C-alpha positions in Angstrom: -3.9 -75.8 34.4 -6.2 -78.3 32.8 -8.3 -77.7 29.5 -11.5 -79.7 29.7 -12.8 -78.4 26.4 -10.4 -78.4 23.0 -13.0 -76.5 21.2 -13.0 -73.8 23.5 -9.2 -73.0 22.9 -9.9 -72.8 19.3 -12.8 -70.6 19.3 -12.0 -68.4 22.2 -9.4 -66.2 20.0 -12.0 -65.8 17.1 -14.5 -64.8 19.7 -12.1 -62.0 21.1 -11.3 -61.0 17.5 -15.1 -60.7 16.6 -16.2 -58.7 19.8 -13.2 -56.5 19.4 -14.2 -55.8 15.6 -17.9 -54.9 16.6 -16.8 -52.6 19.4 -14.4 -50.5 17.0 -17.3 -50.6 14.4 -19.9 -49.6 17.1 -17.5 -47.1 18.7 -16.8 -45.4 15.5 -20.3 -44.8 14.6 -21.1 -43.5 17.9 -18.3 -40.9 17.7 -19.2 -39.9 14.3 -23.0 -39.4 15.6 -21.7 -37.5 18.6 -19.4 -35.4 16.4 -22.2 -34.5 13.8 -24.2 -33.1 16.4 -21.8 -31.4 18.6 -19.3 -30.0 16.0 -16.1 -31.7 17.8 -13.0 -30.5 16.1 -11.2 -34.0 16.6 -13.5 -35.9 14.1 -13.2 -33.9 10.8 -15.1 -34.7 7.6 -12.5 -33.8 4.8 -15.1 -32.8 2.6 -16.7 -30.2 4.8 -13.6 -29.2 6.7 -13.7 -25.6 8.0 -10.7 -24.6 10.4 -12.2 -21.3 11.5 -15.8 -22.9 12.5 -14.1 -25.9 13.9 -11.9 -23.7 16.4 -14.8 -21.5 17.4 -17.1 -24.7 18.0 -14.3 -26.4 20.0 -13.8 -23.0 22.0 -17.4 -22.6 23.0 -17.5 -26.4 23.9 -14.6 -26.7 26.0 -12.8 -23.6 26.9 -12.6 -22.7 30.6 -14.7 -19.5 30.4 -18.1 -19.2 28.6 -17.5 -16.8 25.2 -20.4 -15.6 23.0 -20.5 -17.3 19.5 -20.8 -13.6 17.7 -17.9 -12.3 20.1 -15.6 -15.0 18.8 -17.0 -14.6 15.1 -16.1 -10.8 15.3 -12.9 -11.1 16.8 -11.8 -13.8 14.0 -12.8 -11.5 11.2 -11.1 -8.5 12.5 -7.9 -10.5 13.1 -8.0 -11.7 9.5 -8.6 -8.1 8.1 -5.8 -6.8 10.2 -3.3 -8.7 8.1 -4.4 -6.7 4.9 -4.4 -3.3 3.8 -5.3 -0.2 6.1 -8.6 0.4 4.1 -10.2 -3.3 4.7 -12.3 -2.9 7.8 -15.2 -5.0 9.2 -18.3 -3.2 10.5 -20.8 -4.8 12.4 -24.4 -4.4 11.6 -24.8 -2.4 14.9 -22.3 0.1 13.9 -23.1 0.3 10.3 -25.3 3.2 10.3 -22.7 5.4 12.4 -20.3 4.6 9.5 -22.9 5.0 6.5 -24.5 8.2 7.6 -21.4 10.5 6.4 -21.8 8.7 2.9 -25.5 9.1 2.7 -25.3 13.1 2.4 -27.0 14.1 5.7 -27.3 12.7 9.2 -28.8 14.1 12.6 -26.7 15.3 15.4 -24.8 18.5 16.5 -22.8 19.2 13.4 -19.1 18.8 14.3 -16.1 16.7 13.5 -13.9 15.7 16.3 -11.4 13.0 17.3 -10.2 11.8 20.8 -7.0 13.4 21.8 -5.4 12.9 25.4 -8.8 11.1 26.5 -10.8 14.0 25.4 -13.2 15.0 23.0 -11.4 17.6 20.7 -13.5 19.4 18.0 -11.9 19.7 14.9 -14.2 21.5 12.8 -17.7 23.2 13.2 -20.0 22.3 10.1 -21.2 25.7 8.6 -24.8 26.3 9.5 -25.0 23.5 11.9 -26.4 23.5 15.5 -23.1 23.7 17.0 -22.1 26.7 15.2 -25.3 28.7 16.0 -24.5 28.1 19.7 -21.1 29.2 19.4 -18.9 26.1 19.5 -15.3 26.6 17.8 -12.6 24.5 16.5 -10.2 23.7 19.2 -13.0 23.3 22.1 -12.7 20.1 24.0 -15.9 18.6 25.4 -15.5 17.2 28.9 -18.9 16.9 30.1 -22.0 15.5 28.2 -25.5 16.0 29.7 -24.0 16.5 33.2 -21.6 13.4 33.0 -18.2 13.6 33.0 -16.4 12.1 29.6 -13.0 13.5 29.7 -10.5 10.8 31.4 -13.0 8.2 31.1 -11.6 6.1 28.2 -14.4 7.2 25.8 -13.9 5.6 22.6 -15.0 7.5 19.2 -18.1 5.3 18.7 -19.2 5.7 22.3 -18.8 9.7 21.8 -20.7 9.6 18.4 -23.8 7.8 20.3 -23.9 10.2 23.0 -23.7 13.4 20.7 -26.0 12.1 17.9 -29.3 11.8 18.1 -32.8 12.3 16.6 -33.6 15.9 15.2 -35.2 18.5 17.7 -33.6 16.6 20.7 -31.5 18.4 23.1 -27.8 17.6 24.6 -25.9 19.8 27.0 -22.0 19.8 26.7 -19.3 21.6 29.0 -16.5 22.9 27.0 -13.0 23.6 28.0 -11.8 26.4 26.0 -8.3 27.8 25.7 -7.6 30.7 28.0 -11.2 30.2 29.5 -10.9 30.0 33.2 -14.2 27.9 33.8 -16.2 25.2 31.7 -18.5 26.8 29.3 -22.1 25.3 29.0 -23.9 24.8 25.6 -27.3 23.3 25.3 -27.4 22.1 21.5 -30.8 21.3 19.5 -29.7 18.4 17.2 -31.0 19.0 13.6 -30.3 17.5 10.2 -26.5 18.0 9.1 -26.0 18.2 5.4 -22.6 17.0 4.3 -20.9 18.3 1.1 -18.3 16.2 -0.4 -17.7 19.0 -3.2 -15.5 21.6 -1.7 -14.6 23.9 -4.8 -16.0 23.8 -8.4 -15.4 26.2 -11.2 -14.6 26.9 -14.8 -11.0 27.5 -15.2 -11.9 28.6 -18.9 -14.2 27.9 -21.5 -13.2 24.2 -21.9 -11.6 23.2 -18.6 -13.4 22.6 -15.1 -11.9 22.2 -11.7 -13.8 19.8 -9.2 -12.2 19.2 -5.7 -13.7 16.2 -3.9 -13.3 15.8 -0.2 -14.8 12.1 -0.3 -17.4 10.2 -2.3 -20.8 10.2 -1.2 -24.4 9.5 -2.2 -24.8 13.2 -3.1 -21.4 13.4 -4.9 -23.0 13.7 -8.4 
C-alpha cells in the first residue's frame, strides 16, 4: 500500500476523533430532548427523579398491552397503602360519595345494612323507620333478585350492590328475598327515601354529675 499524501496520514485520526466527539454530543442532546418529551425512564434527571411516575410512563410507552394511566395510578396507590395499617384506604373520586354518605348523617336509599355472604346480599340490620322496615324486610333476609335481575352467585361486590339499591328519594326498586323457612322467593317493591343515620346509640345521666353517651361512630351530626 502506497501513501501519496503524508499530511492525510497525520490529520485522518484527528478528523475521526472530531467526528466521533461531535456525534456523541449531538446524540446526547437528541436523547435528552426525546427523553423530555416522552418521559423515557432510561434517561433520568437526578433533580426531578420520580420512580413511581417513571415506571408508570415506561409501562404506558413500552408494555405489550395498553393500560390506562388512571388504572396504573390507582393500582400503585392501593399497593402502597396495603403496606400500612388496615385503616389507611384510598377512595377514588367516583366512590367518594358512597363512603361519605354514612358520615353526612343521612342518605337516600332503602334503609338496610348488609354484607356479601356466600356470594349473596345478606341483610344485617333494618334501619328503624326506613323504607325496608315499612314493607316488611327483616334482618337475615337474603336479596337474590334486584329489579328482576339475578344478583346471587354473580360475584357482586359491595360497591355494586350499593349502586343497585341506593337511588334518589321517591324512586322504586324491586327485590326478591330468600327468607329462612319460606318455600318461595318473597317480592317487595321499596320506595327509596331519605335515611337518617344516628351515631349516638344511648345517652343518659347516671347521676347529677355523670352522664353516659355511647357512640357507634363519628359523623357530621354526632355533636
